[in-house]
C-alpha positions in Angstrom: 19.4 -7.2 5.1 16.2 -7.6 3.2 14.4 -4.4 2.0 11.0 -3.3 0.8 10.7 -1.4 -2.4 7.5 0.4 -3.3 6.3 2.1 -6.5 3.4 4.5 -6.6 2.2 8.1 -6.5 3.4 10.9 -4.3 0.9 13.6 -3.4 0.1 16.2 -0.9 -3.3 15.5 0.9 -5.2 18.5 2.0 -7.9 17.3 4.4 -11.2 19.1 4.8 -13.5 18.8 7.8 -16.8 20.8 7.8 -15.8 22.3 4.5 -12.7 23.9 6.0 -9.0 22.7 5.4 -7.8 21.2 8.7 -4.6 19.3 7.9 -2.1 18.8 5.1 0.1 15.7 4.9 2.3 14.0 2.2 0.5 10.9 1.0 -0.1 8.3 -1.7 -1.1 4.7 -1.0 2.3 3.0 -1.3 4.0 6.2 0.0 2.0 5.9 3.3 3.0 2.3 3.7 6.7 3.0 3.2 6.6 5.9 5.7 5.3 3.6 8.4 8.0 1.0 7.5 10.7 3.7 7.6 9.5 4.6 11.1 9.8 1.0 12.1 13.4 0.8 10.9 12.7 -1.4 7.9 15.0 -0.6 5.0 12.5 1.0 2.5 13.0 2.5 -1.0 10.3 4.4 -2.9 10.0 4.8 -6.7 7.8 7.7 -7.6 7.6 11.1 -9.4 7.5 14.6 -7.9 7.9 18.0 -9.2 10.9 20.3 -8.6 8.7 22.7 -6.6 7.8 23.7 -3.1 5.3 20.8 -2.6 7.8 18.3 -4.0 10.5 19.6 -1.7 8.2 19.1 1.3 7.5 15.5 0.3 11.2 14.8 -0.4 12.2 16.2 3.0 9.5 14.2 4.7 10.7 11.0 3.2 14.2 11.6 4.2 13.2 12.5 7.8 11.3 9.2 8.0 14.2 7.0 6.7 12.8 6.2 3.2 15.4 6.1 0.5 14.8 8.7 -2.2 17.5 7.8 -4.7 15.0 6.3 -7.1 12.6 9.2 -7.4 11.9 11.0 -10.7 12.1 14.7 -9.9 10.6 16.5 -13.0 10.9 20.2 -13.9 8.1 20.4 -16.5 5.0 20.1 -14.3 3.8 20.3 -10.7 3.6 17.9 -7.8 0.1 16.4 -7.5 -2.3 17.6 -4.8 -5.5 15.9 -3.5 -8.4 17.4 -1.6 -9.9 14.9 0.9 -13.3 15.8 2.3 -14.2 13.9 5.4 -17.9 13.0 6.0 -19.7 12.5 9.3 -18.2 9.0 9.6 -14.7 10.5 8.9 -14.5 8.7 5.6 -12.9 10.6 2.7 -14.1 11.7 -0.7 -11.3 12.9 -3.0 -10.6 15.4 -5.7 -7.2 15.2 -7.5 -5.2 18.0 -9.2 -2.0 17.2 -11.2 0.1 18.5 -14.0 2.6 15.9 -15.2 5.2 16.1 -18.0 4.7 14.2 -21.2 7.5 11.8 -20.4 6.9 10.2 -17.0 8.6 8.0 -14.4 12.2 8.2 -15.6 13.8 6.6 -12.5 17.1 4.9 -11.7 16.3 1.2 -11.0 16.9 0.0 -7.5 18.9 -3.1 -6.6 16.4 -6.0 -6.0 17.6 -9.2 -4.4 16.0 -12.6 -3.6 13.3 -12.3 -0.9 13.1 -8.5 -1.0 9.5 -7.4 -1.1 8.1 -5.2 -3.9 4.8 -3.3 -3.2 2.6 -1.9 -5.9 -1.1 -1.1 -6.6 -3.7 1.6 -6.9 -4.6 3.3 -10.2 -0.8 4.1 -10.5 -0.3 0.4 -11.5 -3.0 0.6 -14.1 -2.5 4.0 -15.6 -1.7 3.6 -19.3 0.9 6.3 -19.2 2.9 4.4 -16.6 1.9 0.8 -17.2 4.9 -0.4 -19.3 7.4 0.9 -16.8 5.6 -0.5 -13.8 5.3 -3.9 -15.5 8.9 -3.9 -16.5 10.0 -3.3 -12.9 7.6 -6.0 -11.5 8.8 -8.6 -14.1 12.4 -7.8 -13.2 11.5 -8.3 -9.5 9.9 -11.6 -10.3 13.0 -12.8 -12.1 15.1 -11.8 -9.0 12.7 -13.9 -6.8 11.4 -11.0 -4.8 8.0 -11.3 -3.1 5.4 -9.3 -5.0 2.7 -7.6 -2.9 -0.3 -6.2 -4.7 -3.0 -4.0 -3.3 -5.6 -3.0 -6.0 -6.9 0.0 -3.9 -9.4 0.5 -6.7 -11.4 3.6 -5.8 -15.0 4.6 -6.7 -13.7 7.4 -9.0 -12.3 4.7 -11.4 -15.1 2.2 -11.1 -16.5 3.2 -14.5 -13.1 2.2 -16.0 -13.1 -1.3 -14.5 -13.9 -3.2 -17.7 -11.3 -1.3 -19.7 -8.6 -1.8 -17.1 -9.4 -5.4 -16.3 -6.6 -6.9 -18.5 -4.0 -5.0 -16.4 -5.7 -5.9 -13.1 -5.6 -9.6 -14.0 -2.0 -9.3 -15.1 -1.2 -7.7 -11.7 -3.0 -10.5 -9.9 -0.8 -13.0 -11.8 2.4 -11.1 -10.9 1.4 -11.2 -7.2 2.6 -13.6 -4.5 0.2 -11.9 -2.0 -2.9 -9.9 -2.8 -4.6 -7.7 -0.2 -7.6 -5.6 -0.9 -10.8 -4.3 0.6 -14.4 -5.3 -0.2 -14.9 -1.8 -1.6 -12.0 -2.5 -4.1 -13.6 -5.7 -5.3 -17.1 -4.3 -5.5 -15.7 -1.6 -7.8 -13.8 -4.2 -9.9 -16.0 -7.3 -9.9 -19.4 -6.2 -8.3 -18.8 -8.6 -5.4 -18.5 -8.1 -1.7 -18.5 -11.6 -0.3 -14.8 -12.5 0.4 -15.0 -16.2 -0.4 -16.7 -15.6 -3.7 -14.1 -12.9 -4.6 -11.3 -15.4 -3.8 -12.9 -18.4 -5.6 -14.1 -16.5 -8.7 -11.3 -13.9 -9.3 -8.2 -14.3 -7.1 -7.4 -18.0 -6.4 -6.6 -18.9 -10.1 -3.9 -16.2 -10.2 -2.6 -16.0 -6.6 -3.4 -18.4 -3.7 -2.5 -15.9 -0.9 -5.3 -13.4 -0.3 -6.3 -11.0 2.5 -9.7 -9.3 2.2 -10.3 -6.4 4.6 -13.9 -5.4 5.6 -13.4 -2.4 7.9 -15.1 -2.8 11.2 -16.1 -6.3 10.2 -12.5 -7.5 10.3 -10.5 -9.4 7.7 -10.5 -12.7 5.9 -7.4 -14.8 5.1 -7.3 -17.3 2.2 -4.2 -19.4 1.6 -3.1 -22.9 0.4 -3.4 -24.2 3.9 -6.9 -22.9 4.7 -8.9 -19.8 5.7 -9.4 -17.7 8.8 -11.5 -14.7 9.9 -10.0 -12.0 12.1 -12.1 -9.6 14.2 -11.3 -5.9 14.0 -10.4 -4.0 17.2 -13.3 -1.6 17.9 -12.2 2.0 17.5 -13.9 5.4 17.0 -12.1 6.7 13.9 -10.8 10.3 13.6 -9.9 9.7 10.0 -9.9 6.5 7.8 -7.3 7.9 5.4 -4.3 5.7 5.3 -5.9 2.8 7.3 -5.5 0.3 4.5 -2.0 1.5 3.7 -1.1 1.0 7.3 -2.6 -2.4 7.3 -0.2 -3.2 4.4 2.7 -1.8 6.5 1.8 -4.2 9.3 1.7 -7.2 7.0 5.0 -6.3 5.4 6.5 -5.7 8.8 5.3 -9.2 9.9 6.7 -10.9 6.8 10.2 -9.4 7.6 10.0 -9.9 11.3 8.9 -13.5 11.0 11.5 -14.1 8.2 9.0 -15.2 5.6 10.8 -15.9 2.4 9.2 -16.3 -1.0 9.3 -20.1 -0.8 7.9 -20.2 2.8 5.1 -17.7 1.9 3.3 -20.4 -0.1 3.3 -23.0 2.8 2.1 -20.7 5.7 -0.7 -22.1 7.7 -3.5 -19.8 9.1 -1.9 -20.2 12.6 1.4 -18.9 11.1 -0.4 -16.1 9.3 -2.2 -15.0 12.5 0.5 -12.8 14.2 1.3 -11.2 10.8 -2.3 -10.2 10.1 -2.6 -8.9 13.7 0.2 -6.4 13.0 -1.9 -5.2 10.1 -5.0 -4.9 12.2 -3.2 -3.1 15.0 -1.5 -0.6 12.6 -4.8 0.2 10.8 -6.5 0.8 14.1 -3.8 3.1 15.3 -3.9 5.2 12.1 -7.7 5.5 12.3 -7.3 7.3 15.6 -5.0 10.0 14.2 -5.1 12.6 11.4 -1.9 11.2 9.9 -1.7 8.7 7.0 0.9 6.5 8.8 1.7 5.1 12.2 3.0 7.5 14.8 6.7 7.4 15.6 6.0 6.6 19.3 3.7 3.7 18.2 6.5 2.4 15.9 9.1 2.6 18.7 6.9 0.3 20.8 7.4 -2.4 18.1 11.0 -1.8 17.4 12.0 -1.8 21.0 10.4 -5.2 21.9 12.4 -7.9 20.2 13.1 -6.4 16.8 16.9 -6.3 17.3 17.1 -10.1 17.2 14.2 -10.5 14.7 15.3 -8.1 12.1 
């Protein structure tokens, strides 16, 4: 059975509303994506680093309860598991502050088994961090050799916008690794000072990767591929929290690639019509998460998908 392997940060998100803490959930961009996939019954493995402490134990237990494999975690003793404070504004969009204490030697993990047409997910600042870059690149290059599908989400936040020029060589290398790039207009505004999806694709993505999905929040999403382009309208919702929406969109796309049996070779020949149900999963998952305080799809929501026809499809 095909599996999805993610590499990224693990963190405890403490969420503030009206300057008071209201909720605490394990998080991290790729982490959130894999939790949703684990709830959908997709074989999922996560590569990350957590401390041997109370917060790390909470995150480890949460992963196991949500069916995400933990054998490839680096559990360090010399440091503390990261924590983020997320402050929701009147639109329920988050501003973050991060606190971490990592050991000098980082990301000492046991390599997972990667096979042809597995999917490897990476992105965020984790994939650009100079302290982790060599190990992340080594894993992605190995996955490319094994003919896995490489899924890259830059998830490049405002907090790192001032570093865009310095980090650009690594960003471009990640785009070149990728078989599918998904990002938001905010990501590309921070990276390239552009917000028009067609121009982002033509000027910065297409040369490296022909498969591109650009999300625009309530304005929907744009697909670009070898066979054409398509706009997708968003489902109108009143968000409770936008934390995890993009990560859940990723989970929907990955779920669709597995459910529709999209191999690496077939990925490059998909038409916009063939992409449509896959992107709809992403839109539906993101909408569902916006209506909750969690960073991932609800187990009941997930069971609605796994109980339909997934036994035959997966």
